N, C-alpha and C positions, 0 to 999 in steps of 0.2 A: 494335722501336720506334725505337731510336737511328738505325738505318739510314734509316728513313722521314724523320726530322727532318733528317738529313744531306742526303738527296736533295732535300727541300723547300728547304733553305737553299741548296743548289747551284743549283737551278732559279731561285730568287729572285735570286741573284747574277747569273745569266746574263741574266735579264730586265732587271735594272738596266743591265748592260753594253750590251745591245741598245738600250735606250732612250737611253742617253747617246750611243752610236754614231749612232743615228738623228738625234738633235739636232745632233750635230757635222756629219753629212752634210748635213742641211738648212741649217745655217748656212753651210757651204761653198758650197752651190748658190746661196743668196741672195747671197752676196758675189760669186760669179762672174757672176750675172745683173745685179747692180747694183753694179758696181765703184765704190768710193769713190776719188775723186782725192786726191792728197796736197795738204795745205794749204801755201800759200806761207809764208814766214817772217812776212810782214806779217799774213796771215790767222791764223796761229797766235798771234801777239802779240795781235791783236784779240780772238780767242776767249778767250784767257787773261784779258784785262782785263774782258771782259764777264762771264765766270764769276765773277771777283772781285767785280764790282759786284752780281751776282745774290746771291752769298753775303752781302754786306753788307746788302742789302735784306731777305733772309730773317731776318737777325739783328735787324732793326728799326733799323739804322743809317741815317743820312741820306746821300744822295749829292748832290754838287754838280751843278748844271745843266751847267756847263762840262765836267765829266767825261763826262756823258751825250752832250753834243754832240761831244766828241772821238771817242768810240768807237762811236757809232751813226751810221748813214747819215742823210741829211736826211729821207727818208721815215719811217724808224724813229723818229727824234726827233719828227717831226710827229705820229705816232700817239700817242706818249707824251704830248705836249702836249695833243692832243685828248682823250685819256682823263682827263687831269688837269682840264681845263675841265669835262668831264662830272661829275667828282667834286665840283668846287666848286659847280656848279649844283644837284646833288642835295643837298649839304649845306645850301645856302641854302633849298631847298624844305623840308627837314626841320626847319629852325629855325622855320618858320611853321606851328605846330601848329593844326589846325582847332579852333575854339572848342568843338565838341562833344566832342572828345577831351580838351580841358582840363577840361570839366565832369565827364567820366567819371573822369579822373585825380584830380581834387579829391575826388570822392565816395569813391573807393577809398583815398585818403590819409587821409580822416577815419575810414573804417572801420578801417584798420590802426592808426591812432592810438588809437582807442577800444579796440580789441582789446588792444593793448599795455598800456594803462592797466588793463584788466580783469585781465590776467596779473599786473601789478604788485600790484594789490590782493589778488588771490587768493593770491599767494606770501606776503603779509603776514598772511594769515588773515582779511581783511576780505571775506568771501564775499558778503554782501548787496550791498556797493558794487560788487564785481567783477561780480555778476550784472547789475546795471544797465548797466555798460559793455559786457558781453557782448551784452546785448539791443540796446543802441544800435548796436554794431558789426554785429550781424546785420541790423538794419534798413538800415543804410548799405550793407552788402554787397548786399542785395536791390535797393536803389535803384541801385547801381552796375551791377548786372546788367541792370536795366531800361534804363538809359541805353545800355549796351553793345549790347544787342539792338536797341534803337531805331536807333542810329546805323549799325550794320552792316546793318540791314534797308533803310534808305533810301539808304545809300551804301556798297556792299560794297568799294569801292576803299580804304576806310579800314583794311582789314585789314593793309595793308602797314606800318602804324604799330605793329603788335604783333609781338613776337618769336616768335610761334607760326606755323608754316607754315600756309598757307590750308587744307590738307586736314585739319588737326587742329582748326581753329577750331570747326567745328560740334560735334565731340566735346567740346571744352572748354565750349562754351555749354550743352550738355545736362548735363554734369557739374555745372557751376556753377548751373544752373537748378533742380536738385533742391531741394525744400524743406529748409530748415535745421532740424536737430534738435539744437539746443544749440551750445555753444561749439566742440566738436570739428569739426563741419561748417563752421562759420564760419572756424575756423583753417585748415582744409584749403582752403577757397575763397580766403582771403586769400593763402595761400602759393602757390596755383596760378594766381593772376591773371596775365594777360599783362602784361608790362612794356612800357611805351611806349618806342619808340626815339626818340632825339634829345634 
């Protein structure tokens, strides 16, 4: 048995070596077929500066426009500028929430508020008062669902306002549309609601 294990181990090591040799040969052939030229001193400096800028951006730090203008070509800087203008336009569009979404959001806010009040009364032992607020929250959740279904039925482009991917939205609606059976269902529905962006 130990001989078999030793042979298997030896075979496995050989396979690893062959795989790494193959990768090395492949890399050498790629480099021969597509030789990379050496960067000039100016290009090396530019690359180093751009990598530094990229690192700062990844860390969430701000970069000055003049720094970008210095190290980017005119075309590259124009692309950055155009992308920034698109972002500003998108942000302006997102500021103007459609009134239907505001109506849905308000109904959901009321449902959450009443649910939280019910939880507070329940934790204090005031179960009859808590039940009233749970029931009110449940009704408001159902109202919010009706509003959501209505607005998405008439204008499916409004899905972009929610933080759920479009392919999951129907599943969410079906899950949310199930009849409520007490506070636990309402709690799940409120906690799974899509949050509006913006």
